[in-house]
N, C-alpha and C positions, 0 to 999 in steps of 0.2 A: 122357658117356663119349661114344667116340669111334666110328663108323661109313662103312663107304661107302655112298652113294646107290643107292636099291636093296634094300641089306642086309633082309632078313626077319629083327627084331626077337623074342622068345623071350616069349610072353604076361606074365611076372613082371616084365619089367626096360623094357616098351615105354612105360612112365609116364615113366621118367629121361628126365632132360633130358640131350638127345642132340646131339652136331654132327657133321653129314653133310658127307661129303667126295667130290670126285671125282679119283682121283691121276692121271688124264689130263688135266686142264684145272690148270695152274699159276694163275691166278686164282683157281680154288678151293681148290687146296690154301692159298694167301694170307688168303683167307677161315677158311677153317680153322683156318686156327693165328694169325689174331689175335681170332679166337672163343674159343679154347682160353688165348690170352692176359688176355684179359677176366676169365673161371673164376681161371688165378689171380693176378690182381691181387685179386678180390674175397677169396681163399683170404689171402692177406700181410694183409690188412684188416683180416680178421676171426681169422686166427691159424687153426691147422691143428687138426684136432679129434683128441684123444687116443683116440675110440671110433670105433665105426666108423659110429654114427649120421649122421655128416657126412663132408666132406671130409678124407681123413687123407692126411699125408707120404706113406707110402707108393704110394696109388692115385694123386697125381699124380705121382709119379716115374714111375711105371706107364707111364700114359698121356701122359707126355712123351716115354718111350722108347718109345713105340710108334710115335708121329708121325714122329719123329725117322726111324726105320726104314723110315717110308712114304713121308716126303721125303724119305730118301737113294734110296732105288728108283725115286722119280720120276724125280731127278735123272740117274739114270744111262739113262736111257731115252728121257726125251723130247725133242722133237728143239732148244728152245729154254731155253738156260740157265736154272739156276732157282738161287736162294739166299736160305735165309730171310735171312740176315745183310744181302744185297748184293741187292734182288729190284727195285731201281728202276736200278741202273748202267746205263748205256748199253752196248746189245749185250745186255741181260737181258729179261726182257717188254716191258716197254719206258715210257717217261717219261710218267708220270701227270700232270704238271702240262701236256707239251705235248700233251697226248691230251684235256685237260680233265674228265678225271675227279679231280683237286685241285689246289685253289687253292696257289699255292707256300708259305703260311702253313701249310695242309696239309699239304704234302710236306715243310716242312721238321720239323715236331713229329712227323712219323711216323719221320722218318729220326732224331731224337735217340733217340724211344720204341726202337726197334732198334738201337742204337749206330752207326745205320749214317753214320759222321764223315763218309764221302768222299763222299756223294751232296749230303750236306748241305753240303758245301764246294764242290759243284757248282752249289747254288742261289744261291749268295751273291751272284755279276753280277748273278743278274736281280734279284734282291733290291734290292741295293744300287742297281737303275735305278728302283724304285720305289718306296721308302721315306726318308723324311727320315734324314740323318746318325744323327741321336741316337735315330734307332727302329732303325736298322741296328746300331747296334753294341750298344744295350741288348739290345734284343730279339733278334738273331742272332748279332752277332760273338761276345759276352763268353759268351754261354752256349756256342757251341761252344769257343771260349778255355777255359774251364771244364774241360770233358772231354777235355782235351788235344789237339786241333787243333791243327795248325800253319801250316796257311792263316789260322785265324782269330786265333790266338795273333801271330804276327807280326804280323797288320796291327793288332793290339790295340796291341802296340808302337810300332808307327808314330803312336799317336795319343799317345803320352806327353808327347811337347815340348809338346803344349796341353792338356795335362791341367788345368792352373791355370784355367783356362775355362770346367770346369764346377765344377756344386753340389759341396758337401764328399759328399753322400750318393755322389754318380753316382763323386767319385774313388775311395771306399771301395770301392764296388763295379766297377770298372776294375782296383784295386790286386789287392783278393781272387781275382778273375778269372785276374791275370796269377801270381798269387802259388801256385795250384792248377797253371797252365799250366808253372810253370819247377818244380815239386815232380815233377809228372809226367813230363818229360824228364832228369830229374837234375842241373838247370839252376839249382841255386842260387846259385851263385858269380854266374851272369849276372843272375839276378833281382835280387840284393845293389846291384851295381853299378849295377842300373838304378833300382833301388825306393827303395833306403835313402836318398839324398838329398832325394827327395821324397817321403816319407814322414818324416825329419827335418823338414824344410820347416814340415810342416803342424801334427807335433805342438810347434814351438817358436812355431807363430803363434797367439798371444793371444784371436783372433777365431775359434779352431775352438775348441767346444765339449768337454767330458771325454770322453762318449761314443766321439766321432768319433777322440779320438786315443787313447781306451782300443782301440778295434779297428783301428787300424791300429800299434801298438804288438804285439799279439797275431799281424798280419801277418808283421813283423820275425820273432817267435820261430819262424814255423812256415816261416819260409828259412831260417835256422840249425838250426832242428830238423835237419831235410829234410837242411842240408848235411853235419852231424857233432854227435849227438846228444851224444855221446863230449866233443868237444872244444869244445860250445857249451851245456852244461846249465845254468852260473851264468849267464850272459849270457842263457841263457832267461829260465830264474826268474825274475831283477831284472827282462827286461822284462814278463810276467805280473804281477809281483806290483806295479808300475808302472799296470798294467791293472787289477790288480781294486781298487788304491787311484783310481782315477779312477773305476771303473761298480762298485761292488762287488755288486750287484744280479746282474750277469751270469753264469750261472752256467757259461755255455763256456769262463768264463777260469778259476775256481775248478778245472775239470774239469782243463785244459788244465794248469794250476800243481801238480795233482795228479798228474798222467802225467808231467809232467817231471821230478817229485821222487822219482817210486818209479823211472822209467828208469835215477834216479841213486843208486838204493839208498836213499833217503831217507825209508821206509814212515811212518816217524812222522808226517811234517809233511804228505807223500802224502796220509793218512786223515785230517789234522785240515783239510785245505783240500776231500776228497770229504764229508767230512761238513758243513761251510756251504755244498756242490754241492747237497746233497743236502735240508738245510733248505731251500734257496729252492722246490725241486722240491715237496717237503712242501706249503709254503704255498700254491704254485697248484694243488697238484691232476696237475701236467703232469713226466711225468718220461721221460726219454731213457734208453734202453735198455743205451746205452754208459756211461754215469753210474753207472748200476746196478750194470754188469759191474765198473766197476772198484772199486765198492763192497764187491762181492762178493770181489773178488781179493785186497783191500786185509785186510779184515777177516778174511779166511780166512788170511791170510799170518801177518800179526797173530797172530791166535788169539784171537778175538775172538766168540765162539761165539754170544751172544747177538745182536748186529746181524747178522752173517755169516746166521741162522737168518730172520730179520727178512727183509733184503734178498732170499733167495732167494724167500722167500715173495710177495715185494712181483713178482717177478718174476717167479712161476708168474700172477701174478692177471691183471697188466701185458701180459706177453707169451709165452703158455704155449709158441708156437713154438721162442722165442728159451731158455723154460727146461729144451722137451724136449730141443734140442739138445744144450745146457751139460749136464744128466745125462746123456745118451748117450755125451757123448763123456769121462765124467768129472771133469769141471771143478764138478760139487756134492757132491761126498763130505761124509759128515758128520764135522765135526773132532771129532778125539778129544783129551780134553782128561782130564788129572791130576788 
């Protein structure tokens, strides 16, 4: 629970883990926010409980709403600008690196955690001055570009002329981050112009292994699908078929192929691919909930009641929170069989 510092708690709840805060101190509020975030992260990892015996969705939402109101009230009255999303921007509380509170790496990681891309971008010049080029791009620029940072994305674009000097696994990571960057900014056409010649060169290179080629083909279809799925369904399907042929044990390609088939309303073919995907998941006993969700939706559409019930049961076992959400929103209604 949340409580102000010095607040006297009733005897029957004073043993509950409590996060205390002082609404008049910005740093103290920020510390309370981080504490609450840690609790939420634990709940997400373990799944929200459906009974009052543990953390519930309603209780965490109530707590989040309460702290939001408290922080908003603090912001309106405090002499220093404070924002949960941008706590370290110049003009705010202070710069944790300049004040010695955090290392550059710690500040960068915190900025990513808070989705504070603006502050992370401000750290890049200092990071660049203190790290090797490879570490700078791999550990910082690529991760920011993947999240849509303009500064990092354009810096990564500037590295493309020398991309062939990198090991193939690094090339694939760079291309994947740029595909995400272009997708987020609706710049797939630009991504196609810049990346397709590079990808095609790698795919035609006999010295590149099949898994790497499959990964690159998958990136091509992501750009085409993002550009216009209706216009490029056929091309996406052909690219994914090639990727699956090159790397048949990679579940994500089977899922993507099933997804594109479903988008084209070719549901039987989509079902065939998601079945293969789920068979691989069962062999490893590692399930992606997006894959399970697509299996549920396809079996529901095709009226495959036994499979539909099977995947719903798996969803409930592996991700109770996802199950609760889908059930609450009416996505798991029983099939009516004739």
